[in-house]
C-alpha positions in Angstrom: 322.0 -38.2 16.3 324.9 -41.3 15.8 324.8 -40.4 12.5 325.6 -36.5 13.1 328.4 -37.7 15.3 329.8 -40.0 13.5 330.1 -37.7 10.6 331.3 -34.8 12.7 334.4 -37.6 13.5 334.9 -38.3 10.1 335.1 -34.4 9.2 337.5 -33.8 11.7 339.6 -36.8 11.1 339.6 -35.8 7.5 341.1 -32.5 8.0 343.9 -33.9 10.5 344.9 -36.2 7.6 345.3 -33.3 5.1 348.8 -32.6 6.9 350.0 -36.4 6.2 348.4 -36.8 2.8 349.7 -34.7 -0.2 347.1 -36.2 -3.3 345.5 -32.8 -4.5 342.6 -34.8 -5.4 342.1 -35.8 -1.3 342.9 -32.2 -0.3 340.0 -31.0 -2.7 337.5 -33.5 -1.6 338.0 -32.4 2.0 337.9 -28.8 0.9 334.6 -29.6 -0.2 333.0 -31.2 2.7 334.7 -28.4 4.7 332.9 -25.7 2.4 329.6 -27.5 2.4 329.8 -28.7 6.2 326.7 -26.7 7.1 324.5 -27.7 4.2 325.5 -31.5 5.1 324.6 -30.6 9.1 321.1 -29.0 7.9 320.4 -31.8 6.0 321.1 -34.5 8.6 318.9 -31.9 11.1 316.3 -31.7 8.9 316.0 -35.4 7.9 316.4 -36.2 11.7 313.2 -33.8 12.7 311.5 -35.3 9.9 311.8 -38.9 11.4 311.0 -37.6 14.5 307.4 -36.2 13.5 307.5 -39.1 11.0 307.4 -41.5 14.2 304.5 -39.6 16.3 300.8 -40.1 15.9 298.3 -39.2 12.9 297.4 -35.7 14.1 301.2 -34.5 14.6 303.1 -36.4 11.8 301.5 -34.3 9.3 304.8 -31.8 9.3 307.0 -34.8 8.5 306.7 -35.2 4.6 307.1 -31.2 4.2 310.2 -31.3 6.6 311.6 -34.5 4.5 311.0 -32.8 1.0 312.8 -29.6 2.4 315.6 -32.0 3.7 315.5 -34.0 0.2 316.0 -30.5 -2.1 319.0 -29.7 0.2 320.6 -33.4 -0.4 319.9 -32.7 -4.1 322.1 -29.6 -4.0 324.8 -31.2 -2.0 324.7 -34.1 -4.8 324.9 -31.1 -7.5 328.1 -29.8 -6.0 329.3 -33.3 -5.7 328.8 -33.9 -9.4 330.4 -30.0 -9.8 333.5 -31.3 -8.1 333.9 -34.7 -9.7 333.3 -32.7 -13.0 336.1 -30.4 -12.1 338.3 -33.4 -11.3 337.7 -35.3 -14.3 337.5 -32.2 -16.6 334.4 -33.9 -18.4 332.3 -30.5 -18.5 328.8 -32.3 -18.4 328.0 -30.4 -15.1 326.3 -27.7 -17.4 324.1 -30.0 -18.5 323.2 -31.3 -15.1 322.7 -27.9 -14.0 320.2 -27.4 -16.6 318.5 -30.7 -15.5 318.3 -29.6 -11.6 315.6 -27.1 -12.6 313.6 -30.1 -13.7 314.8 -32.6 -10.9 314.3 -30.5 -8.0 310.9 -29.9 -7.9 310.0 -33.5 -8.8 311.9 -35.0 -6.0 310.1 -32.6 -3.7 307.0 -33.5 -5.0 307.7 -37.1 -5.1 308.8 -37.1 -1.5 305.8 -34.9 -0.5 303.5 -37.2 -2.2 305.1 -40.5 -0.7 305.5 -39.3 2.3 301.5 -38.1 2.9 300.4 -41.5 0.8 302.4 -43.3 3.8 300.3 -41.4 6.4 297.0 -42.2 4.6 298.1 -45.9 4.4 298.6 -46.1 8.0 295.4 -44.6 9.0 293.2 -46.5 6.3 294.9 -49.8 7.2 294.6 -49.2 11.0 292.0 -52.5 12.5 288.3 -50.6 12.7 286.4 -51.6 15.5 283.1 -53.7 14.9 279.9 -52.5 16.3 279.6 -55.1 18.9 283.1 -54.1 20.4 282.0 -50.1 20.6 279.4 -51.1 23.6 280.4 -51.7 26.9 278.3 -53.8 29.1 278.1 -52.3 32.7 276.3 -54.1 35.5 273.3 -52.0 37.3 271.7 -52.8 40.4 268.4 -52.4 39.6 267.8 -53.7 36.3 270.7 -56.1 35.8 272.6 -55.1 33.2 272.6 -51.7 30.9 274.6 -50.8 27.5 276.8 -47.7 27.7 278.6 -46.6 24.4 282.1 -46.0 24.5 283.5 -42.4 24.8 285.3 -41.6 21.7 286.8 -38.1 23.0 289.3 -37.9 25.4 289.6 -35.9 28.3 292.5 -33.1 29.3 293.7 -35.9 32.1 293.8 -38.4 29.7 296.0 -36.3 26.9 298.0 -35.3 30.0 299.0 -38.6 31.1 299.6 -39.4 27.3 302.2 -36.5 27.2 303.7 -37.6 30.3 304.2 -41.4 28.9 305.4 -39.8 25.5 308.0 -37.7 27.4 309.2 -40.6 29.5 309.6 -42.9 26.9 311.8 -40.3 25.1 314.2 -39.6 28.2 314.0 -43.7 29.1 315.4 -44.4 25.0 318.1 -41.5 25.5 319.0 -43.4 28.7 319.4 -46.6 27.4 321.3 -45.5 24.2 323.8 -43.9 26.4 323.8 -47.1 28.5 324.6 -48.9 25.6 327.5 -46.7 24.3 329.3 -47.5 27.1 
C-alpha cells in the first residue's frame, strides 16, 4: 500500500512539474505515465492481492501464483509500451521486432511465474517438519488403570476455525494500526 501511495504522489508531482519543465522528452514521459496510469494501478493492486494470498496458509494461498502471473502479464504489457515510447523518442524502429517477440515472451512469463509460484507452495508443504509417531500420541492419566494412550485429533472443530479466524482478523488490524503509528 505504501508503494501505491508513493506512486500516486510521484504522478501528481510529475504533472505539477510539467508547468515548469519545457523539455519535450519530460512532457512525453509524463504523458506516457498519465495514459497508462490505470494499468499501473491495476498491476500494483494485482501484485498486492497476490502477496496477500501468498502470506496465507496452504489451502488459501493457492490463488496467489495465478494472480501474480496475471499481474506479470500486465507488467510485460507496460514494459512493451515503455519500450515503444523509448523507440519513438530514440527513433530506432526496434519496437516492431519486440512486438513480434511479445507473442512468445508473454505466455512464457505467465507460465514461468505460475510454475515458480506453485513450486514455492509445494516446497513449503514438503519441507514442513513432520511429526514422528511418538509425538502423535498423548498420554492422558486415567484414574482406574493409571495411564492410557489417546491419539491426537487431526481434524479441527468449527470453534477452532472460528478462533483462528478471529486471531487472523486481529493480526491484520493490529498490523495496520502499527503501520499507522509508525508513519506519525
